[in-house]
C-alpha positions in Angstrom: 0.1 -0.1 0.0 1.8 3.2 -0.7 1.8 5.8 1.9 0.4 9.1 1.1 2.1 12.2 2.1 1.0 15.9 2.5 3.9 17.3 3.7 7.5 16.7 3.2 9.1 13.5 4.2 7.2 11.6 7.2 5.3 14.6 8.9 4.0 13.1 12.0 1.5 15.7 12.7 -3.1 13.1 18.0 -6.0 18.0 22.8 -4.4 23.6 23.1 -3.5 26.7 22.8 -4.6 30.0 24.6 -2.9 33.5 25.1 -1.4 32.9 28.7 0.7 29.8 27.5 3.7 29.3 25.5 3.6 26.7 23.0 5.9 24.1 21.4 6.6 22.7 17.3 7.5 19.0 17.8 10.8 19.0 16.1 9.2 16.2 13.7 6.7 18.3 12.3 7.3 21.1 9.6 5.1 24.0 10.4 1.8 24.3 8.5 -0.2 26.9 8.0 -2.0 28.4 11.0 -5.8 27.5 10.0 -7.7 28.2 13.5 -7.6 31.6 15.0 -10.1 33.7 17.1 -11.8 35.8 14.0 -12.3 32.5 11.9 -15.7 31.9 11.2 -15.1 28.1 12.4 -15.7 28.7 16.0 -17.0 26.1 18.5 -20.5 28.3 17.9 -20.4 27.5 14.4 -19.2 23.8 14.8 -21.7 21.8 13.5 -21.6 17.9 14.3 -21.4 16.3 10.7 -23.8 13.8 9.7 -21.9 10.5 8.9 -22.8 9.7 5.3 -21.4 7.1 2.3 -18.5 9.6 1.6 -15.6 8.5 -0.7 -13.6 11.9 -0.1 -11.4 11.4 2.9 -11.6 14.6 5.2 -7.7 16.1 5.9 -7.9 15.5 9.5 -3.8 15.3 9.7 -1.9 17.9 11.5 -1.7 19.4 15.1 -4.8 20.4 17.1 -5.2 22.0 20.4 -7.6 22.1 22.9 -11.1 24.5 22.5 -13.2 22.7 25.0 -13.6 19.2 26.1 -15.0 16.7 29.4 -14.4 13.4 30.6 -16.8 11.5 32.3 -16.8 8.3 34.3 -18.6 6.2 36.7 -18.0 5.9 40.6 -19.9 3.9 42.8 -23.0 3.9 40.7 -22.5 7.8 40.2 -21.5 9.7 37.0 -18.8 12.5 37.3 -17.8 14.8 34.9 -14.3 16.6 35.0 -13.3 19.5 32.7 -10.2 19.1 30.5 -7.9 21.6 31.1 -5.4 21.0 28.3 -4.7 18.8 25.6 -2.7 18.1 22.4 -3.7 15.6 19.4 -0.9 14.9 16.7 -2.2 12.9 13.7 -0.4 11.9 10.9 -1.7 9.8 7.6 -0.3 6.9 6.8 -2.2 5.8 3.8 -5.3 6.8 1.9 -7.8 6.0 4.4 -5.5 5.4 7.3 -4.2 7.8 10.0 -2.0 7.3 13.3 -2.5 9.5 16.4 -1.4 10.2 19.7 -2.8 12.8 22.1 -2.3 13.4 25.8 -5.0 15.2 28.1 -4.6 17.3 31.6 -7.5 17.0 34.3 -7.7 18.8 37.5 -5.1 18.3 39.9 -2.4 18.0 36.6 -3.7 14.5 36.2 -2.6 13.4 32.7 -4.2 10.6 30.1 -2.1 9.2 27.0 -3.8 8.1 24.3 -2.4 6.4 21.3 -4.0 4.4 17.9 -5.1 4.8 14.6 -8.2 5.9 12.8 -10.0 4.0 9.6 -11.7 5.5 7.1 -14.8 3.4 5.8 -18.4 3.8 4.2 -18.0 7.1 4.9 -17.2 7.6 8.5 -14.0 7.0 10.7 -13.6 4.1 13.0 -11.0 3.5 15.9 -8.5 0.9 14.5 -6.7 -0.8 17.4 -4.1 -4.0 17.7 -4.9 -7.2 18.8 -1.5 -7.8 21.1 0.8 -9.4 21.0 -0.1 -10.3 17.5 -0.3 -7.6 14.8 -4.0 -8.7 13.6 -6.2 -5.6 13.6 -9.7 -4.6 14.8 -11.9 -1.8 13.8 -14.1 -0.5 16.8 -17.3 1.8 16.4 -16.6 3.8 19.6 -16.1 6.8 18.4 -17.8 9.5 16.6 -14.8 11.8 14.7 -15.9 14.7 12.7 -14.3 17.7 11.2 -15.4 21.1 10.4 -13.2 23.2 8.5 -10.6 23.9 11.3 -12.3 22.3 13.9 -11.9 18.3 15.1 -14.3 16.9 17.4 -14.0 13.5 19.0 -16.4 11.4 21.0 -15.1 8.0 22.6 -17.3 6.0 24.6 -16.7 2.7 26.6 -18.8 1.2 29.5 -17.6 3.3 31.8 -16.7 6.4 30.3 -16.7 9.0 27.7 -14.7 11.8 26.7 -15.9 14.7 24.3 -12.8 17.1 23.0 -13.3 19.9 20.4 -9.9 21.1 19.2 -8.6 24.0 16.9 -6.2 23.0 14.3 -2.8 25.2 15.2 0.7 25.3 14.1 2.2 24.5 17.6 1.1 22.1 20.8 0.6 23.3 24.6 4.0 23.8 25.8 3.1 22.5 29.4 2.3 19.5 27.7 5.5 18.9 25.8 7.3 15.9 28.0 3.8 14.2 27.7 3.5 14.2 24.1 6.9 13.3 23.3 6.8 10.1 25.7 3.1 9.3 23.9 4.7 9.7 20.4 7.7 7.0 21.2 4.6 4.6 22.4 2.7 5.5 19.4 6.0 5.0 17.1 7.0 1.2 18.9 3.5 -0.1 19.4 1.6 1.1 16.8 3.3 2.8 13.6 6.4 0.4 13.3 4.2 -2.4 13.9 1.4 -2.1 10.9 3.5 0.3 8.7 7.3 -0.4 9.0 
């Protein structure tokens, strides 16, 4: 399968930019044009969740995205709790025509950092989460996500039996400086445990 590159060799894009925070550019990602700003018509208020349709055109989701808003809810002793996500950066790269790799981190209260990596597969007009059935390299497609893109905004909802994450990101040229170390660590996990196994 040929690898479709939208930027120079091996672009590796993934949850967040604010005026009071410094930002960093991962050394492995060339700068891409800044597509999201406060004056853009693609604000969170104008974001309309796109219906999943049979569309053969694959959305261009690759790049760096920073948090606009997000929440994490989970069950504890039969009760549902919800927390606001304070910061997040996701990095996405396109691995083939319909395959994307991602890694991202989120920061919750008390500086709790959660890390995620894996893949998205575009099939029959929607995205699926692609996971590896370790220790083999067999893969599974899970329909437990809803990933939609409108303009410069990317919204991801992930559901499981006892938790749900909903995150809205805006495309950027830089990641969040406070998440730099965590993001680099998750990049290493993504490369060794996902990308190199499926796309050596």
